[in-house]
ROSE-4610 file (N, C-alpha, C; in Angstrom, 1 decimal, always signed):
// ROSE-4610
residu = [M/M/M/K/K/K/I/I/I/T/T/T/L/L/L/I/I/I/D/D/D/V/V/V/G/G/G/K/K/K/R/R/R/F/F/F/N/N/N/R/R/R/D/D/D/W/W/W/I/I/I/F/F/F/R/R/R/H/H/H/I/I/I/H/H/H/Y/Y/Y/E/E/E/F/F/F/T/T/T/N/N/N/G/G/G/N/N/N/S/S/S/Y/Y/Y/A/A/A/I/I/I/I/I/I/G/G/G/P/P/P/N/N/N/G/G/G/S/S/S/G/G/G/K/K/K/S/S/S/T/T/T/L/L/L/L/L/L/Q/Q/Q/V/V/V/I/I/I/A/A/A/G/G/G/A/A/A/V/V/V/A/A/A/E/E/E/S/S/S/E/E/E/G/G/G/K/K/K/L/L/L/S/S/S/Y/Y/Y/E/E/E/P/P/P/T/T/T/V/V/V/P/P/P/G/G/G/L/L/L/R/R/R/F/F/F/P/P/P/V/V/V/A/A/A/D/D/D/Q/Q/Q/K/K/K/P/P/P/A/A/A/E/E/E/N/N/N/N/N/N/I/I/I/L/L/L/Q/Q/Q/T/T/T/E/E/E/H/H/H/F/F/F/Y/Y/Y/Q/Q/Q/Y/Y/Y/I/I/I/S/S/S/I/I/I/A/A/A/A/A/A/P/P/P/Y/Y/Y/L/L/L/E/E/E/V/V/V/I/I/I/E/E/E/E/E/E/M/M/M/T/T/T/F/F/F/A/A/A/E/E/E/F/F/F/L/L/L/H/H/H/F/F/F/H/H/H/Q/Q/Q/A/A/A/F/F/F/K/K/K/P/P/P/F/F/F/L/L/L/T/T/T/G/G/G/M/M/M/D/D/D/I/I/I/R/R/R/N/N/N/I/I/I/I/I/I/S/S/S/A/A/A/V/V/V/G/G/G/L/L/L/E/E/E/K/K/K/A/A/A/A/A/A/G/G/G/K/K/K/Q/Q/Q/I/I/I/R/R/R/Y/Y/Y/Y/Y/Y/S/S/S/S/S/S/G/G/G/M/M/M/K/K/K/Q/Q/Q/R/R/R/V/V/V/K/K/K/L/L/L/A/A/A/Q/Q/Q/A/A/A/F/F/F/F/F/F/S/S/S/G/G/G/T/T/T/P/P/P/I/I/I/V/V/V/L/L/L/L/L/L/D/D/D/E/E/E/P/P/P/C/C/C/T/T/T/N/N/N/L/L/L/D/D/D/M/M/M/D/D/D/G/G/G/I/I/I/V/V/V/L/L/L/Y/Y/Y/H/H/H/Q/Q/Q/L/L/L/I/I/I/E/E/E/K/K/K/Y/Y/Y/C/C/C/S/S/S/N/N/N/R/R/R/I/I/I/L/L/L/I/I/I/V/V/V/S/S/S/S/S/S/N/N/N/D/D/D/E/E/E/Q/Q/Q/E/E/E/F/F/F/G/G/G/F/F/F/C/C/C/T/T/T/E/E/E/R/R/R/I/I/I/S/S/S/I/I/I/S/S/S/D/D/D/Y/Y/Y/K/K/K/N/N/N]
num = [1/1/1/2/2/2/3/3/3/4/4/4/5/5/5/6/6/6/7/7/7/8/8/8/9/9/9/10/10/10/11/11/11/12/12/12/13/13/13/14/14/14/15/15/15/16/16/16/17/17/17/18/18/18/19/19/19/20/20/20/21/21/21/22/22/22/23/23/23/24/24/24/25/25/25/26/26/26/27/27/27/28/28/28/29/29/29/30/30/30/31/31/31/32/32/32/33/33/33/34/34/34/35/35/35/36/36/36/37/37/37/38/38/38/39/39/39/40/40/40/41/41/41/42/42/42/43/43/43/44/44/44/45/45/45/46/46/46/47/47/47/48/48/48/49/49/49/50/50/50/51/51/51/52/52/52/53/53/53/54/54/54/55/55/55/56/56/56/57/57/57/58/58/58/59/59/59/60/60/60/61/61/61/62/62/62/63/63/63/64/64/64/65/65/65/66/66/66/67/67/67/68/68/68/69/69/69/70/70/70/71/71/71/72/72/72/73/73/73/74/74/74/75/75/75/76/76/76/77/77/77/78/78/78/79/79/79/80/80/80/81/81/81/82/82/82/83/83/83/84/84/84/85/85/85/86/86/86/87/87/87/88/88/88/89/89/89/90/90/90/91/91/91/92/92/92/93/93/93/94/94/94/95/95/95/96/96/96/97/97/97/98/98/98/99/99/99/100/100/100/101/101/101/102/102/102/103/103/103/104/104/104/105/105/105/106/106/106/107/107/107/108/108/108/109/109/109/110/110/110/111/111/111/112/112/112/113/113/113/114/114/114/115/115/115/116/116/116/117/117/117/118/118/118/119/119/119/120/120/120/121/121/121/122/122/122/123/123/123/124/124/124/125/125/125/126/126/126/127/127/127/128/128/128/129/129/129/130/130/130/131/131/131/132/132/132/133/133/133/134/134/134/135/135/135/136/136/136/137/137/137/138/138/138/139/139/139/140/140/140/141/141/141/142/142/142/143/143/143/144/144/144/145/145/145/146/146/146/147/147/147/148/148/148/149/149/149/150/150/150/151/151/151/152/152/152/153/153/153/154/154/154/155/155/155/156/156/156/157/157/157/158/158/158/159/159/159/160/160/160/161/161/161/162/162/162/163/163/163/164/164/164/165/165/165/166/166/166/167/167/167/168/168/168/169/169/169/170/170/170/171/171/171/172/172/172/173/173/173/174/174/174/175/175/175/176/176/176/177/177/177/178/178/178/179/179/179/180/180/180/181/181/181/182/182/182/183/183/183/184/184/184/185/185/185/186/186/186/187/187/187/188/188/188/189/189/189/190/190/190/191/191/191/192/192/192/193/193/193/194/194/194/195/195/195/196/196/196/197/197/197/198/198/198/199/199/199/200/200/200/201/201/201/202/202/202/203/203/203/204/204/204/205/205/205/206/206/206/207/207/207/208/208/208/209/209/209/210/210/210/211/211/211/212/212/212/213/213/213/214/214/214/215/215/215/216/216/216/217/217/217/218/218/218/219/219/219/220/220/220/221/221/221]
x = [+103.6/+102.6/+103.9/+103.1/+104.3/+103.6/+104.2/+103.1/+104.3/+103.0/+104.3/+103.4/+104.5/+104.4/+104.7/+103.8/+104.0/+104.0/+105.0/+105.0/+104.0/+104.3/+103.2/+103.4/+102.6/+102.8/+101.6/+101.7/+100.7/+100.7/+100.1/+100.0/+98.5/+99.1/+97.9/+97.7/+96.6/+96.3/+97.4/+98.2/+99.1/+100.5/+100.7/+102.0/+101.7/+103.1/+103.1/+104.3/+104.0/+104.6/+105.7/+105.6/+106.2/+105.7/+106.7/+106.5/+107.3/+106.4/+107.4/+108.2/+107.5/+107.9/+107.7/+109.2/+108.4/+109.1/+108.4/+109.0/+108.3/+108.9/+109.0/+108.5/+107.8/+107.9/+107.4/+108.8/+108.2/+108.3/+107.9/+107.4/+109.1/+109.2/+110.0/+111.3/+111.1/+112.0/+111.6/+112.3/+112.3/+112.6/+111.6/+112.0/+111.4/+112.7/+112.6/+112.1/+111.0/+110.7/+111.4/+112.4/+113.2/+113.0/+113.4/+113.6/+113.0/+113.3/+113.3/+111.7/+111.5/+110.0/+109.5/+107.7/+107.1/+107.5/+108.5/+108.8/+107.9/+106.8/+105.9/+106.3/+107.0/+106.9/+105.4/+104.7/+103.6/+103.0/+102.7/+101.9/+101.9/+103.1/+103.7/+102.7/+103.3/+102.9/+101.3/+100.8/+99.7/+98.7/+99.7/+99.0/+99.3/+100.6/+100.9/+99.7/+99.1/+97.8/+96.6/+96.7/+95.3/+94.1/+94.6/+94.3/+94.3/+95.1/+94.8/+95.5/+94.4/+94.5/+95.6/+96.4/+97.6/+96.6/+97.9/+97.3/+97.6/+98.4/+98.7/+99.6/+99.7/+100.3/+99.5/+99.9/+99.1/+99.7/+99.3/+99.4/+98.6/+99.7/+98.8/+99.2/+98.6/+98.7/+98.6/+99.5/+99.9/+99.7/+99.3/+99.8/+101.0/+101.7/+103.4/+103.2/+102.5/+102.0/+100.4/+99.9/+98.5/+98.3/+97.0/+96.0/+96.1/+97.5/+97.7/+96.7/+96.5/+95.8/+96.3/+95.5/+96.2/+94.8/+95.2/+94.4/+93.6/+92.7/+92.1/+90.4/+90.0/+88.6/+87.8/+86.5/+86.2/+87.2/+87.7/+88.8/+88.1/+88.3/+87.8/+88.9/+88.9/+89.7/+90.4/+91.2/+92.3/+91.8/+91.2/+91.0/+92.3/+92.4/+93.7/+95.2/+95.1/+95.8/+96.4/+95.2/+95.6/+94.4/+95.0/+93.5/+92.9/+91.8/+90.8/+91.2/+91.5/+91.5/+90.9/+89.2/+88.4/+89.0/+89.6/+90.1/+91.7/+92.4/+94.1/+94.2/+93.0/+93.0/+93.4/+92.5/+92.8/+93.5/+94.9/+96.1/+97.4/+96.8/+97.2/+97.2/+98.2/+98.0/+99.3/+98.4/+99.5/+99.3/+100.7/+100.6/+101.2/+100.8/+100.9/+100.6/+101.2/+100.9/+99.4/+99.0/+97.9/+96.8/+96.7/+96.1/+95.2/+94.1/+93.8/+93.4/+93.3/+92.5/+91.5/+90.5/+89.2/+89.7/+90.0/+90.6/+89.1/+87.7/+87.1/+87.2/+87.7/+88.0/+89.4/+89.2/+90.6/+91.0/+92.5/+93.1/+92.7/+92.2/+91.9/+90.3/+89.5/+88.1/+88.6/+89.8/+90.3/+91.0/+91.8/+92.0/+90.9/+90.2/+88.6/+88.0/+87.9/+87.0/+87.7/+89.0/+90.3/+90.1/+90.1/+90.1/+88.7/+87.9/+86.4/+86.7/+87.8/+88.2/+89.4/+90.3/+91.6/+92.5/+91.4/+92.4/+93.6/+94.3/+95.6/+96.5/+97.9/+98.9/+98.6/+98.4/+98.2/+99.5/+98.4/+99.0/+98.8/+98.9/+98.4/+97.0/+96.8/+95.3/+95.3/+94.1/+94.6/+95.5/+95.2/+96.4/+97.8/+98.2/+99.7/+100.1/+99.2/+99.7/+99.7/+98.7/+99.2/+100.3/+100.3/+102.1/+103.0/+102.9/+103.8/+104.9/+103.7/+104.0/+104.3/+104.1/+104.5/+103.4/+101.9/+100.6/+99.9/+100.3/+99.6/+98.8/+99.7/+99.1/+97.9/+98.4/+97.3/+96.1/+95.9/+95.0/+93.6/+93.5/+91.8/+91.7/+92.6/+92.3/+91.9/+91.2/+90.7/+92.1/+91.8/+93.2/+93.6/+92.1/+92.7/+93.3/+93.2/+94.4/+95.7/+96.2/+97.5/+98.4/+99.8/+101.0/+100.6/+101.4/+102.0/+102.2/+103.2/+104.0/+103.3/+102.3/+101.5/+100.7/+99.9/+99.3/+100.0/+101.1/+101.7/+102.0/+102.7/+102.2/+101.1/+100.1/+98.6/+98.5/+99.0/+99.3/+100.1/+101.3/+102.0/+101.3/+100.9/+100.3/+99.9/+98.5/+97.7/+98.0/+99.2/+100.1/+100.3/+101.6/+102.4/+101.6/+100.6/+99.7/+98.7/+98.1/+97.4/+97.6/+97.0/+97.2/+97.3/+98.4/+98.6/+99.7/+99.8/+101.1/+102.2/+101.5/+101.6/+102.1/+103.2/+102.8/+103.5/+103.1/+103.1/+103.2/+104.5/+104.7/+105.4/+104.6/+105.2/+105.7/+106.6/+107.3/+106.9/+107.1/+106.8/+106.9/+108.4/+109.3/+108.0/+107.7/+106.8/+106.2/+107.1/+106.3/+107.1/+108.0/+108.5/+109.6/+110.0/+111.1/+112.0/+113.4/+114.5/+113.7/+113.3/+112.3/+112.1/+110.5/+109.8/+110.8/+111.6/+112.0/+112.9/+113.6/+113.9/+112.8/+111.9/+110.6/+109.9/+110.2/+110.1/+110.9/+112.5/+113.1/+112.6/+112.4/+112.4/+111.3/+110.1/+109.3/+109.2/+109.7/+110.3/+111.2/+112.4/+112.8/+111.8/+111.2/+110.0/+109.2/+108.7/+107.2/+106.9/+108.4/+108.2/+109.3/+109.8/+110.8/+110.6/+108.6/+108.2/+107.3/+107.3/+106.1/+106.9/+106.0/+107.1/+106.6/+107.4/+107.4/+108.4/+107.3/+107.9/+107.3/+108.9/+108.8/+108.8/+108.2/+108.4/+108.9/+110.2/+110.7/+112.2/+112.0/+113.8/+114.5/+114.4/+115.0/+115.6/+117.0/+118.1/+117.3/+116.9/+116.7/+115.2/+114.9/+113.4/+113.5/+114.5/+114.7/+116.0/+117.0/+118.2/+118.1/+117.4/+117.4/+117.0/+116.6/+116.0/+116.7/+116.3/+117.7/+117.6/+116.2/+116.1/+115.8/+116.1/+115.8/+115.6/+114.4/+113.9/+113.5/+114.2/+114.5/+113.4/+112.6/+111.3/+112.0/+113.3/+113.8/+114.1/+114.6/+114.8/+113.6/+112.0/+111.2/+110.0/+111.7/+110.3/+109.9/+109.2/+109.3/+110.1]
y = [+49.2/+48.6/+47.6/+46.5/+46.1/+45.3/+45.9/+45.4/+44.5/+43.0/+41.7/+42.0/+41.3/+41.4/+39.8/+38.8/+37.6/+37.0/+37.1/+36.3/+37.1/+38.6/+39.5/+40.0/+39.8/+40.1/+41.1/+41.6/+42.5/+42.6/+42.0/+42.3/+42.8/+43.7/+44.2/+43.4/+43.0/+42.3/+40.7/+40.7/+39.4/+39.7/+40.9/+41.4/+41.7/+41.3/+41.5/+42.7/+43.4/+44.3/+44.2/+43.0/+42.8/+41.4/+40.9/+39.4/+38.5/+38.3/+37.4/+38.6/+39.3/+40.2/+39.9/+39.5/+39.3/+40.1/+40.8/+42.4/+42.3/+42.8/+43.0/+44.8/+45.6/+47.5/+47.2/+47.6/+47.8/+49.1/+49.8/+50.8/+51.4/+52.6/+53.3/+53.3/+52.7/+52.9/+53.6/+53.7/+54.4/+53.3/+53.5/+52.9/+53.3/+53.4/+54.2/+52.5/+53.0/+52.2/+53.0/+52.6/+53.2/+51.7/+52.8/+52.1/+53.1/+52.8/+53.7/+54.2/+55.0/+55.6/+54.5/+54.5/+53.3/+51.9/+51.7/+50.6/+49.7/+50.2/+50.2/+50.2/+51.8/+51.9/+52.5/+53.2/+54.1/+52.8/+51.6/+50.1/+50.2/+49.6/+48.9/+49.3/+51.0/+52.1/+51.7/+51.6/+51.5/+50.0/+49.1/+47.8/+47.8/+48.4/+48.3/+49.3/+50.4/+50.9/+50.6/+49.5/+49.1/+49.4/+50.6/+50.9/+50.2/+49.2/+48.7/+47.1/+46.3/+44.9/+44.0/+43.2/+42.4/+41.3/+41.0/+39.7/+38.2/+38.6/+37.3/+37.5/+36.6/+36.7/+37.4/+37.6/+38.4/+39.7/+40.3/+41.5/+41.8/+42.1/+41.7/+43.1/+43.8/+44.5/+44.2/+44.5/+43.6/+44.9/+45.2/+45.9/+45.0/+46.2/+45.1/+44.8/+45.8/+45.9/+45.7/+44.3/+43.6/+45.1/+45.4/+46.3/+47.7/+47.6/+49.2/+49.8/+51.0/+51.9/+53.4/+53.7/+54.7/+55.9/+57.2/+58.2/+58.2/+57.1/+57.1/+57.1/+57.3/+57.4/+55.8/+55.7/+54.5/+53.4/+53.2/+52.5/+51.1/+49.8/+48.5/+47.6/+47.0/+45.7/+44.8/+45.0/+43.7/+42.5/+41.7/+39.9/+39.3/+37.9/+37.6/+38.6/+40.1/+40.7/+41.0/+41.0/+41.1/+42.2/+43.1/+43.8/+43.4/+43.9/+43.3/+44.4/+44.1/+44.4/+45.7/+45.7/+46.9/+48.0/+47.7/+48.7/+49.5/+48.9/+49.2/+50.7/+51.3/+52.8/+53.7/+53.4/+54.1/+54.4/+53.1/+53.5/+54.2/+54.6/+55.3/+56.5/+57.2/+58.7/+58.7/+59.2/+59.4/+60.3/+60.7/+62.3/+61.6/+62.0/+61.5/+62.8/+62.9/+63.4/+63.4/+62.1/+61.9/+62.0/+62.2/+62.4/+64.1/+64.6/+65.8/+66.0/+67.2/+67.9/+68.8/+69.2/+69.7/+71.1/+71.6/+73.1/+73.8/+73.7/+75.1/+75.4/+74.4/+74.7/+76.0/+76.6/+76.8/+76.0/+76.4/+75.3/+75.2/+76.2/+75.7/+75.0/+75.3/+74.2/+72.9/+72.6/+71.2/+70.5/+71.1/+70.5/+70.0/+71.0/+70.6/+69.9/+69.4/+68.9/+67.2/+67.0/+66.0/+65.6/+66.0/+65.8/+65.0/+65.1/+64.3/+62.9/+62.9/+61.4/+60.6/+61.3/+61.2/+62.4/+61.9/+63.0/+63.4/+64.5/+64.9/+64.4/+64.3/+63.9/+64.9/+64.2/+64.8/+66.3/+67.5/+68.5/+69.3/+68.6/+69.4/+70.0/+70.9/+71.5/+72.3/+72.6/+73.7/+74.7/+75.2/+76.8/+76.4/+75.1/+74.8/+74.3/+73.4/+72.9/+73.7/+74.6/+75.5/+76.4/+76.7/+77.7/+76.8/+75.2/+74.5/+74.1/+74.4/+74.2/+75.3/+76.9/+77.8/+78.8/+78.3/+79.1/+79.6/+80.8/+81.2/+82.5/+83.0/+84.3/+83.7/+82.5/+81.6/+81.2/+80.9/+80.1/+80.2/+81.6/+82.0/+81.9/+81.6/+81.9/+80.0/+80.1/+78.8/+77.8/+76.9/+76.0/+76.0/+76.3/+76.4/+77.9/+78.6/+79.4/+79.9/+78.2/+78.1/+78.2/+78.3/+77.7/+76.2/+75.5/+74.3/+73.7/+74.4/+74.4/+74.5/+75.3/+75.5/+74.5/+73.8/+72.6/+71.1/+71.0/+70.0/+69.9/+71.3/+71.7/+71.3/+71.9/+71.2/+69.6/+69.1/+67.6/+66.8/+67.5/+67.1/+67.1/+68.7/+68.7/+67.4/+67.2/+66.3/+64.9/+64.6/+63.5/+63.0/+63.9/+64.3/+64.3/+65.2/+65.6/+64.6/+64.1/+62.9/+61.9/+61.5/+60.6/+59.3/+59.0/+57.4/+57.3/+55.5/+55.1/+54.7/+55.0/+54.7/+56.0/+56.3/+57.5/+57.0/+57.0/+56.8/+58.1/+58.3/+59.2/+58.9/+59.3/+59.0/+60.5/+60.5/+61.5/+62.7/+63.1/+64.0/+65.1/+65.6/+66.8/+67.3/+66.7/+67.3/+68.7/+69.6/+71.2/+72.0/+71.2/+72.0/+72.9/+74.1/+74.7/+74.4/+75.0/+74.8/+74.5/+75.6/+76.0/+74.7/+74.6/+73.3/+72.2/+71.9/+70.7/+71.2/+72.1/+71.8/+71.7/+71.8/+72.1/+70.4/+70.2/+68.2/+67.8/+67.7/+67.5/+67.9/+68.5/+69.0/+68.5/+68.3/+67.2/+66.1/+65.4/+64.1/+64.0/+64.5/+64.7/+64.8/+65.3/+65.6/+65.2/+64.7/+64.1/+62.8/+61.9/+60.7/+59.7/+59.9/+59.1/+57.9/+58.2/+56.7/+56.1/+56.4/+55.7/+55.0/+54.1/+53.4/+54.9/+55.0/+55.9/+55.2/+55.5/+54.7/+55.5/+55.7/+56.7/+56.3/+56.3/+55.9/+57.1/+56.8/+57.9/+57.3/+58.1/+57.8/+58.8/+59.3/+61.2/+60.8/+61.2/+60.9/+62.0/+63.4/+63.9/+63.7/+62.7/+62.6/+61.4/+60.5/+59.7/+59.3/+60.3/+60.0/+59.6/+59.9/+60.0/+58.0/+57.6/+56.1/+55.3/+54.2/+53.7/+52.1/+51.6/+50.9/+50.7/+50.1/+50.6/+49.3/+49.6/+48.1/+48.6/+47.9/+48.4/+47.3/+48.3/+47.4/+46.4/+46.8/+45.9/+44.4/+44.2/+42.7/+42.0/+42.6/+42.0/+42.0/+41.6/+41.8/+40.2/+39.7/+38.3/+37.9]
z = [+30.7/+29.7/+29.4/+28.1/+27.6/+26.7/+24.9/+23.5/+23.3/+22.8/+22.3/+21.1/+20.2/+18.5/+18.1/+18.0/+17.9/+16.1/+15.3/+14.3/+13.5/+13.7/+12.9/+11.6/+10.7/+9.2/+8.8/+7.4/+6.9/+5.9/+4.8/+3.8/+2.9/+1.7/+0.8/-0.4/-0.4/-1.8/-1.7/-2.7/-2.7/-1.8/-1.6/-1.5/+0.0/+0.4/+2.2/+2.3/+3.4/+3.4/+4.4/+5.6/+6.3/+7.0/+7.1/+7.8/+8.8/+10.1/+11.3/+12.0/+12.3/+13.3/+14.7/+15.3/+16.9/+17.7/+18.2/+19.1/+20.4/+21.4/+22.6/+23.3/+23.2/+23.5/+24.9/+25.7/+27.5/+27.4/+29.1/+29.3/+29.7/+29.5/+29.9/+28.4/+27.3/+26.4/+25.3/+24.2/+23.3/+21.9/+20.8/+19.7/+18.7/+17.7/+16.0/+14.8/+14.1/+13.2/+11.9/+11.3/+9.9/+8.7/+8.0/+6.7/+5.9/+4.3/+3.1/+2.8/+2.4/+1.8/+1.2/+1.9/+1.1/+1.6/+2.8/+2.7/+4.2/+4.7/+5.5/+6.8/+6.9/+8.3/+8.9/+8.3/+8.6/+9.2/+8.2/+8.2/+10.0/+9.9/+10.8/+12.1/+12.2/+13.3/+13.8/+12.5/+12.2/+13.3/+12.9/+13.3/+14.8/+14.9/+16.8/+17.0/+16.7/+17.4/+17.3/+16.5/+16.3/+15.2/+14.8/+13.7/+12.2/+12.1/+10.5/+11.8/+10.8/+11.6/+11.1/+11.6/+11.0/+10.2/+9.5/+8.5/+8.9/+9.4/+10.4/+11.6/+12.5/+13.9/+14.7/+16.2/+17.4/+18.0/+18.2/+19.3/+20.4/+21.4/+22.7/+23.1/+24.5/+25.0/+26.8/+27.6/+29.1/+29.8/+31.0/+31.9/+32.7/+33.1/+33.6/+34.8/+35.7/+36.9/+37.2/+37.7/+38.1/+38.2/+37.9/+38.9/+38.6/+37.4/+36.9/+36.2/+36.3/+35.6/+35.2/+34.1/+34.0/+33.7/+33.5/+33.7/+32.0/+31.9/+30.0/+29.9/+29.1/+29.4/+28.9/+30.0/+29.8/+30.1/+30.9/+31.6/+31.8/+31.3/+31.1/+31.9/+33.0/+33.6/+32.3/+32.8/+31.7/+32.2/+31.3/+31.7/+31.2/+32.5/+32.8/+32.5/+32.5/+32.4/+31.0/+30.1/+28.6/+28.5/+27.9/+27.0/+26.2/+26.0/+25.2/+23.6/+22.5/+21.1/+21.4/+21.3/+21.2/+22.3/+22.8/+24.4/+24.1/+22.8/+23.0/+23.0/+22.0/+21.7/+23.2/+24.3/+24.8/+25.6/+25.4/+25.9/+25.0/+23.9/+23.1/+22.2/+22.5/+21.6/+20.4/+19.3/+18.2/+17.5/+16.8/+16.1/+15.1/+13.5/+12.2/+11.3/+10.2/+9.1/+8.3/+8.8/+7.9/+8.7/+10.1/+10.9/+10.9/+10.6/+10.4/+12.2/+12.2/+13.6/+13.2/+14.0/+13.6/+13.1/+12.5/+11.7/+12.1/+12.2/+12.7/+14.1/+14.9/+16.3/+16.8/+17.6/+17.9/+18.6/+19.1/+19.7/+21.2/+21.6/+22.9/+23.0/+22.2/+22.0/+21.7/+20.6/+20.5/+21.5/+22.2/+23.2/+24.4/+24.5/+25.5/+24.8/+23.8/+23.0/+23.3/+22.9/+22.8/+24.5/+25.3/+26.7/+27.3/+26.6/+26.7/+26.3/+25.6/+25.7/+26.2/+25.7/+26.8/+27.6/+28.5/+29.8/+29.8/+30.3/+30.1/+31.2/+31.2/+32.0/+33.4/+34.4/+35.6/+36.2/+36.3/+36.4/+35.4/+34.3/+33.2/+32.8/+32.3/+31.7/+30.4/+29.5/+28.5/+28.6/+29.6/+29.6/+29.4/+30.4/+30.7/+29.2/+28.5/+26.9/+25.8/+26.0/+24.8/+25.0/+26.3/+26.4/+26.1/+26.6/+26.5/+25.0/+23.8/+22.6/+22.0/+22.7/+22.3/+21.2/+21.4/+20.6/+21.6/+22.4/+23.4/+22.5/+21.8/+20.9/+19.9/+19.6/+18.3/+19.2/+20.6/+21.0/+20.6/+20.5/+20.1/+18.5/+18.0/+16.4/+16.1/+14.8/+14.1/+13.7/+13.9/+13.6/+12.3/+11.3/+9.8/+9.3/+10.4/+9.7/+10.4/+10.6/+11.0/+10.5/+10.8/+9.5/+9.4/+8.4/+9.1/+9.7/+10.2/+11.2/+12.8/+12.9/+13.9/+14.0/+13.0/+13.4/+13.8/+13.2/+13.9/+15.1/+15.2/+17.1/+17.7/+17.1/+17.6/+17.7/+16.8/+16.7/+17.7/+17.8/+19.2/+20.3/+20.4/+21.8/+22.6/+21.3/+21.6/+22.0/+21.4/+21.5/+22.9/+23.2/+24.2/+25.5/+25.5/+26.8/+27.3/+26.1/+26.8/+27.6/+28.7/+29.8/+29.2/+28.5/+27.9/+28.1/+28.5/+28.2/+27.3/+25.8/+24.9/+23.6/+23.5/+22.4/+21.2/+19.9/+18.7/+17.6/+17.4/+16.4/+15.2/+13.7/+12.7/+12.2/+11.3/+10.8/+12.0/+12.8/+14.2/+13.5/+13.1/+12.9/+11.5/+10.4/+9.5/+9.5/+9.0/+8.6/+9.5/+10.8/+11.9/+11.3/+11.9/+11.4/+12.6/+13.1/+14.0/+15.2/+15.3/+17.1/+17.1/+16.7/+16.7/+17.0/+16.2/+16.3/+17.8/+18.5/+19.4/+20.7/+20.3/+21.1/+21.0/+19.7/+20.1/+20.7/+20.9/+21.8/+23.0/+23.2/+24.8/+25.1/+24.6/+24.8/+25.0/+24.3/+24.5/+25.5/+25.7/+27.0/+28.4/+28.3/+29.6/+30.2/+28.6/+28.8/+28.8/+28.2/+27.8/+28.0/+29.6/+29.7/+31.0/+31.4/+31.7/+31.3/+30.1/+28.4/+27.3/+26.9/+25.7/+24.2/+24.2/+22.7/+21.5/+20.4/+19.1/+18.3/+17.4/+16.3/+14.8/+13.8/+12.7/+11.7/+11.3/+10.5/+10.0/+8.8/+8.3/+8.3/+9.5/+9.3/+10.6/+11.1/+12.6/+13.4/+13.1/+13.7/+14.7/+14.1/+14.7/+15.5/+15.4/+16.1/+16.7/+16.5/+16.8/+18.7/+19.7/+20.7/+21.1/+20.1/+20.6/+20.8/+21.7/+22.0/+21.1/+20.7/+20.2/+18.7/+17.4/+16.0/+15.9/+14.6/+14.3/+12.4/+11.8/+10.4/+9.8/+9.0/+8.4/+7.4/+6.5/+5.7/+5.9/+7.7/+7.9/+7.9/+7.7/+7.8/+6.6/+5.4/+4.4/+3.6/+3.1/+2.8/+2.0]
């Protein structure tokens, strides 16, 4: 996959959050969006995800190999090798503090529900995923009874194990203890080497492994 931002900017009311971003994200690389709190890191990540519309410029997703297909739901063919905006979400998985999980479900039920929209990575099933994030003993318990750290593991699980070529993470170690942070790095190393990985954070332990850095402060009006 390749994500291209051409002169992208976003504003709320009359205030520009960022402007004139020209950037290209390519498969197999990891990127960190960094900057102070409130600088617009999460907003840029949401623009990349297609969840928030850019105010100016253009955003495109392009398979880098003609005819390339990923195991995502309701797959639509690319037109002129460029994906239509309404289908971006099928190629993306995301974990963020502001995104909720269905707390009335058990972890196993939640993964089964999620799988109907975005199938898992090849070779992974619900039992494997629960084990991979260390929540075997809590798999049958409703998520609302989980600790904040356990809920974060659930969010990371649905992001890492969805069969998408793009993984977006916003403050991914929120509420994780040291064991959880170690697990996070293990998941990055094992499951993200051949994907586009973008991390929005101002915490070095969350993005220190990223090979590219994008400072949001460089794109202020």
